[in-house]
C-alpha positions in Angstrom: 134.3 123.9 89.6 133.6 123.7 93.3 135.9 121.8 95.5 138.2 121.8 98.5 141.5 123.5 97.8 144.6 123.7 100.1 147.2 126.5 100.0 150.2 126.0 102.1 153.3 128.1 102.8 155.9 128.7 105.5 155.1 132.4 105.3 151.9 134.0 106.4 152.4 136.9 104.1 152.5 134.5 101.1 149.2 133.0 102.2 147.7 136.4 102.4 148.9 137.1 98.9 147.2 133.9 97.6 144.0 134.8 99.4 144.0 138.3 97.9 144.4 136.8 94.4 141.5 134.5 95.1 139.3 137.4 96.2 140.1 139.3 93.0 137.6 136.9 91.3 134.2 138.5 92.2 131.5 136.4 93.7 128.3 135.6 91.8 126.4 138.3 93.7 128.1 141.5 95.0 125.6 141.6 97.9 126.7 138.3 99.4 129.7 138.9 101.8 132.9 136.9 101.6 133.3 134.5 104.4 136.8 134.0 105.9 137.1 131.8 109.0 139.8 132.9 111.5 140.7 131.7 114.9 141.2 135.1 116.7 140.3 138.7 116.4 144.0 139.6 116.1 144.2 137.5 112.9 141.1 139.2 111.6 142.6 142.6 112.2 145.9 141.7 110.6 144.3 140.1 107.6 141.9 142.9 106.9 144.7 145.4 106.9 146.8 143.1 104.7 143.9 142.7 102.2 143.3 146.4 102.1 147.0 147.0 101.4 147.0 144.5 98.5 143.5 145.1 97.0 143.0 148.8 97.9 140.0 148.1 100.1 138.7 145.4 102.4 134.9 145.5 102.6 131.9 143.2 102.7 133.9 140.4 104.4 132.8 138.4 107.4 135.3 136.8 109.8 133.4 134.2 111.9 135.1 131.7 114.2 134.8 128.0 113.1 132.3 126.9 115.7 130.0 129.9 115.1 130.1 129.3 111.3 129.4 125.6 111.5 126.3 126.4 113.6 125.2 128.8 110.8 125.6 126.0 108.3 123.6 123.7 110.5 120.7 126.2 110.5 120.9 126.5 106.7 121.1 122.8 106.1 118.7 121.7 108.9 116.0 124.3 109.2 113.6 121.7 110.6 116.1 120.5 113.2 117.1 123.5 115.4 119.6 123.3 118.1 118.8 123.3 121.8 120.5 125.1 124.7 120.1 121.9 126.7 123.6 120.9 125.6 125.4 124.2 126.2 128.1 123.5 128.8 126.6 125.9 131.4 123.1 124.4 131.1 124.4 120.9 130.8 126.3 121.2 134.1 123.0 121.9 136.0 121.2 119.1 134.2 124.0 116.7 135.2 124.0 118.0 138.8 120.3 117.2 139.0 120.6 113.8 137.5 123.7 112.5 139.4 121.9 111.6 142.7 119.6 109.2 140.9 122.6 107.5 139.1 125.0 106.9 141.9 123.5 103.5 142.8 123.8 102.2 139.3 126.5 99.9 137.9 129.7 101.7 137.1 129.1 104.8 139.2 130.9 103.5 142.3 133.9 105.9 141.9 131.6 108.9 141.7 129.5 107.6 144.7 132.7 107.3 146.7 133.9 110.7 145.7 130.6 112.4 146.6 130.1 110.4 149.9 131.1 113.4 152.1 129.5 116.1 150.0 127.1 117.5 152.5 126.5 120.9 150.8 126.6 119.7 147.2 129.6 121.8 146.3 131.7 118.8 145.1 128.7 117.6 143.0 128.5 121.0 141.4 132.2 121.1 140.6 132.1 117.6 139.3 129.1 118.4 137.1 130.9 121.3 135.5 133.9 119.2 134.7 131.7 116.4 133.2 129.8 119.0 131.2 132.9 120.5 129.7 134.2 117.0 128.9 131.0 116.1 127.1 131.1 119.3 125.1 134.6 118.4 123.9 133.4 114.9 123.0 130.7 116.4 120.8 133.3 118.2 118.7 136.4 115.9 118.9 134.7 112.5 119.2 131.2 112.8 117.7 131.2 109.2 116.4 131.9 107.9 120.0 129.0 109.9 121.5 126.6 108.7 118.8 127.8 105.1 119.5 126.9 105.6 123.1 123.4 106.6 122.2 123.0 103.4 120.1 123.8 101.3 123.2 127.5 100.9 122.7 129.6 100.7 125.9 128.2 100.6 129.4 130.6 102.6 131.6 129.2 105.5 133.7 129.9 108.2 131.1 128.0 106.3 128.4 125.1 105.6 130.8 124.9 109.2 131.9 125.0 110.5 128.4 122.2 108.2 127.3 120.0 109.6 130.1 120.8 113.2 129.0 120.2 112.5 125.3 116.8 110.9 126.1 115.6 114.2 127.5 116.5 116.2 124.4 117.0 113.8 121.5 118.8 114.8 118.3 119.4 118.4 119.3 123.1 118.3 120.3 125.9 119.1 117.9 127.0 115.5 117.1 123.4 114.5 116.1 123.0 117.6 113.9 126.5 117.1 112.5 125.6 113.6 111.4 122.3 114.7 109.9 123.8 117.7 108.1 126.5 115.5 106.5 123.8 113.1 105.3 121.7 115.8 103.8 124.7 117.5 102.1 125.6 114.1 100.6 122.1 113.9 99.0 121.4 117.4 97.6 121.9 121.1 97.8 120.3 122.5 101.0 117.0 124.1 100.6 117.2 126.5 103.6 119.1 129.7 103.6 121.6 130.0 100.7 125.2 129.0 101.3 127.9 131.6 101.0 129.4 132.1 97.6 132.8 131.0 98.8 134.4 130.0 102.1 138.0 130.6 103.0 139.8 129.3 106.1 142.9 131.4 107.0 145.7 130.9 109.4 144.1 128.2 111.6 146.7 125.9 112.9 144.4 122.9 113.4 140.7 121.9 113.1 139.1 118.7 114.4 137.5 116.2 112.0 134.1 117.6 113.0 134.8 120.8 111.1 136.9 119.3 108.3 134.2 116.8 107.3 131.5 119.6 107.2 133.8 121.8 105.0 134.5 118.9 102.8 130.8 118.2 102.4 130.0 121.8 101.6 132.8 121.8 99.0 130.6 119.7 96.7 128.6 122.9 96.0 130.9 125.9 96.6 134.6 126.7 96.7 136.2 126.0 100.0 139.8 127.3 100.3 142.1 126.4 103.2 145.1 128.7 103.7 147.3 126.8 106.2 150.8 127.4 107.5 153.1 124.5 106.7 156.7 124.9 107.9 158.0 122.1 105.6 157.7 121.6 101.8 158.6 117.9 102.0 156.4 115.0 102.9 156.9 115.1 106.7 153.6 113.4 107.9 155.3 110.1 108.8 158.2 111.5 111.0 158.2 110.9 114.7 160.0 112.3 117.7 162.1 110.2 120.0 159.4 110.3 122.6 156.8 108.9 120.1 159.2 106.2 119.1 159.8 105.2 122.7 156.1 105.1 123.3 155.6 102.8 120.3 158.4 100.5 121.4 156.9 100.3 124.9 153.6 99.2 123.4 155.2 96.6 121.2 157.4 95.3 124.1 160.3 94.8 121.8 163.0 97.0 120.3 162.8 96.7 116.5 164.9 98.9 114.2 163.6 102.1 112.7 163.7 100.4 109.3 161.5 97.6 110.5 158.9 100.1 111.9 159.1 102.3 108.8 159.7 105.3 111.0 161.6 108.4 110.0 163.1 111.1 112.2 163.3 113.9 109.7 164.0 117.2 111.4 164.1 116.6 115.2 162.7 120.0 116.0 159.8 119.6 113.6 159.2 116.0 114.8 159.0 117.0 118.5 157.0 120.2 118.2 154.9 119.7 115.0 152.7 116.8 116.0 149.4 118.8 116.0 150.1 120.4 112.6 151.3 117.0 111.2 148.0 115.3 112.2 145.9 118.1 110.9 147.5 118.3 107.5 147.4 114.6 107.1 143.7 114.6 107.8 143.2 117.4 105.2 145.2 115.5 102.6 142.9 112.4 103.2 140.0 114.4 101.8 141.6 114.3 98.3 141.8 118.1 98.1 143.7 120.1 95.5 147.0 121.4 96.8 149.1 124.5 96.0 152.4 125.1 97.8 153.8 128.7 97.9 156.7 128.1 100.2 159.6 130.7 100.3 163.2 129.7 100.9 164.7 131.6 103.8 168.1 133.1 103.1 170.4 131.6 105.7 171.7 134.9 107.0 171.4 134.1 110.7 170.7 131.2 113.1 166.9 131.6 112.9 166.8 131.6 109.1 169.1 128.5 109.1 166.7 126.6 111.4 163.7 127.7 109.3 165.5 126.5 106.2 166.3 123.1 107.8 162.7 122.6 108.7 161.5 123.7 105.3 163.8 121.2 103.6 163.5 118.5 106.3 167.2 118.5 107.2 168.4 117.6 110.6 171.6 119.7 110.8 174.0 118.4 113.3 172.9 114.8 113.1 174.7 114.5 109.8 177.8 116.2 111.1 177.1 119.6 109.4 177.4 122.6 111.8 176.4 126.2 111.4 178.8 129.0 112.3 177.0 131.6 114.4 178.2 135.2 114.2 179.0 137.0 117.4 176.4 139.7 116.9 173.7 137.2 115.8 170.7 137.9 118.1 168.0 136.3 115.9 167.4 133.7 118.7 167.6 134.7 122.3 167.2 132.7 125.5 166.2 134.7 128.6 166.2 133.0 132.0 163.4 134.5 134.2 162.3 133.8 137.7 158.5 133.6 136.9 156.1 133.4 134.0 155.1 137.1 134.6 158.7 138.2 134.3 159.0 136.1 131.0 156.1 138.1 129.6 157.6 141.4 130.7 161.0 140.6 129.1 159.2 139.5 125.9 157.3 142.8 125.8 160.5 144.8 126.4 162.3 143.0 123.5 159.4 143.5 121.1 159.1 147.2 121.9 
């Protein structure tokens, strides 16, 4: 039965084991390669060696990056709506540079006009155009609904006005427009273009924007989509907040209500302060209604590092409840090196690893 399945663990090796068991089930056609999305070539190298060790061989597997694979899906689902290089960041920067002079007298462009007032050679306009192009490219992935709202006339600030002019020149060819159309077609029926992969796996990616998650969730109506995600905690930790986040919330409210009144939890302080990105990503994945399988492994508290990992796994805040951990004199599982520069930090890290 097709669907979106989530496998979580605090150990990457455990996730690799679950992936290898999944791959033991052969695809419908042996000629169709397995597709495993990764975030780096280093992860591809490690995972291919790990699969070969567990299965005896690692062959006929593709390891695309998420952006590249989503573009492939767009071409399969939207064969009649090809993409355009007009919205590639490098091309978009030159289009913005040519369009800015005609926009500066418009309403809302006063800050840009003041900034470019002494730009005799056009260098500042070129640099500003590159920054705006990169910003728009990020909007297309992280805020597609906002960009599509601009095209429909929503908001009138200079970014929205400039984007409407850019979109008028090349309508419905940027990623946000194709994303919206692809989701609509996937909701209706199986795509008629190039066949979809037999199965999709996403391995070891710490976070994906809603742009990718919604596409994968839509494709999961027709094929298996498996997410193998690192999760340092086996408990429900998606509503814990760091002290900084709590102070920010109190500043917005203008009062100082109790934590009970705000329904806020502190959980493990290290996880709350450093796990915000993973927390938001996992909460978004759970909102899809996916199936979940947890394969967490309990660390044996043999040293300080393992004790911290165990506290995070079980959502304990050791020290806040008065419990202390005795650290052995020869325990070097966690080390702090004070260095005079970032370069020296890297050199010391390399020395310790080697």
